[in-house]
N, C-alpha and C positions, 0 to 999 in steps of 0.2 A: 700749267695747272698743277695743283697739289694733288695728293692722293685721294682727296674727296671731290676732285673736279672743280674746285674753286680757284679763281685766278689769284696768283701770288702777287703780281705787279704788272704794270705796263708802262711804256714810254712812247709818246707820240713824236715821231720825227717830222721834218718838214716836207717829206715826199714818200713815195712808195719804198718798200724794202724788198728787193729781189735777191739781195745778198744773203746766202745761208751763213748762219753764225758759226764761228770757230770758238773752241773752248780752251782757255789757258789751263795750265796745270794747277793754278791757284783758284780756278773757278771763274776767272774773268771771261766775259762774253764779248766777242769782237764781231762787228758787222758794219757794212756800209749802207748808204741810202741814196735815193735819187735827189736828196737835198744837198748832195755833194760833200756830206760829212761822213767821216769814219768814226765809229763810236766804240768805247770800251766801258762796260758796265760790270759792277760787282754782282755776285749772286743774289744780293738782297734788293737789287733794282736801282741802287744809287750809281750815278754816273761817275766814272773815274776821270775820263778825259774825252775830248773829241778832236779830230784832226780835219782841217778843211782842205779838200782837194779842189782842183780847178774844173772838175766836171762830175757828172753823175757816177755813182759807184754801184755797179751790178755784179761785179766780180766778187766771188766768195773768198774770204781770206784764208791763208794757210799760215800755220805757226811753225817756225823752225825749232830745232833742238835746243837753241839757246833762248827761246822765247820771242825771237824777232817775228814780226807780223808782215806778211806779204800780200799785196792785192793790186789790181789794176783799176783804171778809171777811164771814163769816156774822154778825159782831157788828154789822152794818148800817153800818159805817164804810168809807169809801174813803180810802186812805192815799197820801200822797206822801212818799217817803223820799229823803234825800240819798245819794250814793254811799257815804258812811261809815256808813249805817244810822240816822242821826238823823232823827227825824220832822220834816218841813217843815210839813205840815198834814194834817188829816183832815176829811172832809166826812161828815156823818151823814144817812142816809136813814131811811125807816120800815120797811125790810125787809132781809133778807140780800142781799149782793151776790155772786152766784155766776158771773156772766159775766165776760168779760175786757175790759179797756178798749181803745179805739182812739184813736190820737193824730192830731190834725189839725194844720193850720198853727199856728205859734206855740205848739206843745205844748198846745193846747186838748184836753181829754180828754173822750171820749164813753163813757158807761157806762150800764148799766141796773141796776135794783133789782127784787127780787121784789115790792116794794110796788106795782108796776105803773107805773113811770115810767122814761123815758129822760131822761138829763141831759147837759148840756154844762158842764164845769167849767173855769174859767180857770186859768192857770198859778199864780196866787196862792191858789187854793183857793176862790175866790168862785164863785157860781152864775152861769153864763151864761144858761142856760134850763132849764126842766123841762117835759116833755111827758107828760101822763097818757095811758097806753096801755090801761089796764084790765087788764093782766096781761102777764107776761113769761115767757120760757122761758130755757134755758141759752144760747141763741143770743147771740153777741157782735156788736157793731156793726162794720161795715166802711164804707169811704168810697169813693165813686165819683169819677171824674175831675172832675166839676163841683162836688164838695163835698157831694153828697147822701149821707146816712147811711142804710144799709140794715140792718135787724135783724128777726129773727123775733119775732112777738108772738102767742103761742098758735098758731092755725092760719092766721096771716096773715104775709105779708112786708110790712113797712112801709118806705116811703121818706119820709125826713124832711129838710126843707131845712136848710141851715147855720144858719138863724135859729131853728130849733126848731119849725117847723110841719109837720103831716102833709101830705105831697105826694099820696100815694095808698097804698092797700093792695091786696094780691092774696091772695084766699082759696084755700086748699087743703083737702084732706080730713083732714089730721092735723097734729099739732103740728110746728112747725119748731124742732128742738132744736139742729141744727148751724148753724155760722156760714156765711153766704153767702160767695161769692167774686165779685169784679168782674173782668171780662176787658177786654182792650185795646180792644174795640169798644163798651165801656160797657155790655154786657149783664151780667146777674146770674144766676149759677147758685146754686141752693139745693136742699136735700134735705128731704123730709118724713119723718115717723116711719114711714110705710108703705114706705119704701125707694124713693121716686120722686124722680128728679132732674129739675128744670125749669130751662130757660134762658129768660129774658124780657128784652125790651129796656127802655130807661129809661122808656118809656111803659107798661110792664107787659104788653105784647103777647107772647104765647107764641111762641118761636122753635122749641123742640124739647123733648121729654120722653123720659126713659129710665126703665124700670121695673127692679126687682130690684137696687137698690144699697143701701148701708148708710146709717147716720145720722151718720157722721163728716164733719168739714169737708173738702171736696175740696181737692186740690192741682193745680196746672197747671205744666207745664214751659215753658221759654223758647221751645220750638218749637210750643206750642199743644196739647199732649196733656194731657187732663184725667184725673186718677187718683182713683178712688173705691174705697172698701172696703165689701164687702157682708158682712163678718164672717168669711167663710171664703175669699174670693177677692179679689184686687186686680184692678180693672177699669180698662182704659185706653180712653179715648174720644177721637176726633179733634175736639176743640173748635175747632181752627183758629186760635184767638186765644190769645195769651199773657196774662200778668197785666197788669191795668190800671196805668198810671202815675199813681198817686194816693198820698196820704199813708199810707193803711192799707187796701189792697184785699182782704186776706184775713186769716184767723186767723193770728196771730203776725206779721202785717204785711208779710212779704216772702218771696221764694222760699226763702231759707235758714231761715225760721221762727225768727229770732233774737228777735223781739219788740222790736227796737231801731229807733227812728225814723230813725237815721242810715243804716241799711242800706236803707231804703225810698227814700232819695234817689239811689241808684245806678241 
């Protein structure tokens, strides 16, 4: 919408769009669709290109420091595309990829697959490591200040070392579908399917808990206000801490939700 609330443009895909858009530094808008296409649009609404995957795309893309675009598909492939839409490489897993990637140092990509594995992929598409988790949810990985990767695994929050070893897990009473968020004091906030928000420290000790929230990924302001959605209300909590300074501390990577690694450097 424009400043006056009027629609600027629209484009109708051949299926639902569950993929959150990523924004390139030149303003290009990238997203996937259930029609199995991945799209790139200019800010004026004109299409730059589209890429055909072998399955539906619900994974939200991430953009590396060099402009490369990363996303997964229900076809079990994880893709890396150049800014012009040409495929650089793909990595095949044994299950659909429905979560969204996180980008670490040197554009190393962290992603999960429904086959029950968390993976680190190098910039050239080679496998850095694979960790068997026994099951995954839609929760996407995030990265703490010390490089620890956090992700929901069924009804557990897992902490994974940068080398690909399980550091610890924290059990809750329901599935963790939403993506965690890491705050500037290195604590981790995450929601369970029963509408409970927990905040734990890097050693998994409980700091606080709030009931009656939704299942979406939380957001935090630069002043330390945490925003949660319980489906019918927007809830603001005084978390006291802003977003962690790490390569990828929240869903979409940064406060502007651009999914762009360059914006996380600011």
